[in-house]
C-alpha positions in Angstrom: 72.8 -24.7 45.9 69.8 -26.2 46.2 69.2 -30.0 46.2 66.6 -31.6 43.7 64.3 -32.2 46.8 64.4 -28.4 47.7 63.3 -26.8 44.4 60.0 -25.2 44.3 57.5 -27.0 41.9 56.2 -23.4 40.6 57.9 -20.3 40.1 56.7 -16.7 41.1 55.0 -16.1 37.4 53.7 -19.6 37.2 50.0 -20.3 37.4 49.3 -23.5 39.0 46.3 -25.9 37.6 42.8 -24.8 39.3 43.0 -28.2 41.5 46.2 -26.9 43.0 45.5 -23.2 43.2 42.0 -23.6 45.1 43.2 -25.7 48.1 46.1 -23.6 48.7 44.1 -20.6 48.4 41.8 -21.7 50.9 44.5 -22.7 53.3 45.9 -19.1 53.0 42.5 -17.7 53.6 42.2 -19.8 56.7 45.7 -18.9 58.1 44.8 -15.3 57.5 41.6 -15.3 59.2 43.3 -17.1 62.2 45.9 -14.5 62.6 43.6 -11.6 62.3 40.9 -13.3 64.8 43.7 -14.2 67.2 44.9 -10.6 67.3 41.4 -9.3 67.8 40.7 -11.8 70.6 43.6 -11.2 72.4 43.6 -7.4 72.5 39.9 -7.2 72.6 37.6 -4.2 71.8 40.3 -1.8 71.8 41.5 -2.7 68.5 38.1 -4.3 66.7 37.2 -1.2 65.0 40.7 -0.4 63.4 41.1 -3.9 62.5 37.6 -3.8 60.4 39.0 -0.5 58.9 42.3 -1.8 58.0 40.5 -5.1 56.6 38.0 -3.1 54.5 41.3 -1.1 53.2 43.0 -4.3 52.5 40.0 -5.4 50.3 39.6 -2.1 48.5 43.4 -2.1 47.4 43.2 -5.7 46.2 39.9 -5.1 44.4 41.0 -2.1 42.8 44.6 -3.5 41.5 46.2 -0.9 43.3 48.3 -3.4 44.7 50.4 -3.9 41.8 51.3 -0.3 41.7 52.3 -0.2 45.6 54.4 -3.4 45.3 56.8 -1.5 43.2 57.8 0.7 46.3 57.4 -2.1 49.0 59.8 -5.0 49.2 60.3 -8.0 51.3 62.9 -6.0 53.4 60.2 -3.4 54.3 57.3 -5.9 55.1 59.7 -7.9 57.4 60.7 -4.9 59.2 57.3 -3.8 59.7 56.1 -7.1 61.1 59.1 -7.6 63.2 58.2 -3.9 64.7 54.5 -4.8 65.2 55.4 -8.1 66.8 57.8 -6.4 69.3 54.9 -3.9 70.2 52.5 -6.5 71.1 54.9 -8.7 73.3 53.2 -7.7 76.6 49.8 -9.6 75.5 51.0 -13.1 75.4 53.4 -12.5 78.5 50.2 -11.6 80.3 48.3 -14.7 79.1 51.5 -16.9 79.7 52.0 -15.5 83.3 48.3 -16.9 84.3 49.1 -20.3 82.5 52.4 -20.8 82.8 51.8 -24.7 82.3 50.2 -24.3 79.1 52.6 -21.9 77.8 55.8 -24.4 78.4 54.0 -26.5 75.9 54.2 -24.4 73.1 
């Protein structure tokens, strides 16, 4: 089904060497910060407190090891539906900015 070029280098349970894991982890961290900060910038002060609380909750769940138990009940289908519904609920914000800068929005 997959060609040789499309096969993954590491499996889900594999542990890549530290020289590979650190840059990939930093890339993931920067992408996470970018998405969180862009939402906070676009929605302003109305969500600032709730974003801080959600981030703290996420850190506590990750640091305590509770995420391993939670992932038994939450799968990719649950996460994709949740993210899709969140995206649909926020569609008005990019439309508001695209209306005032329609030339720039056509570039993306």
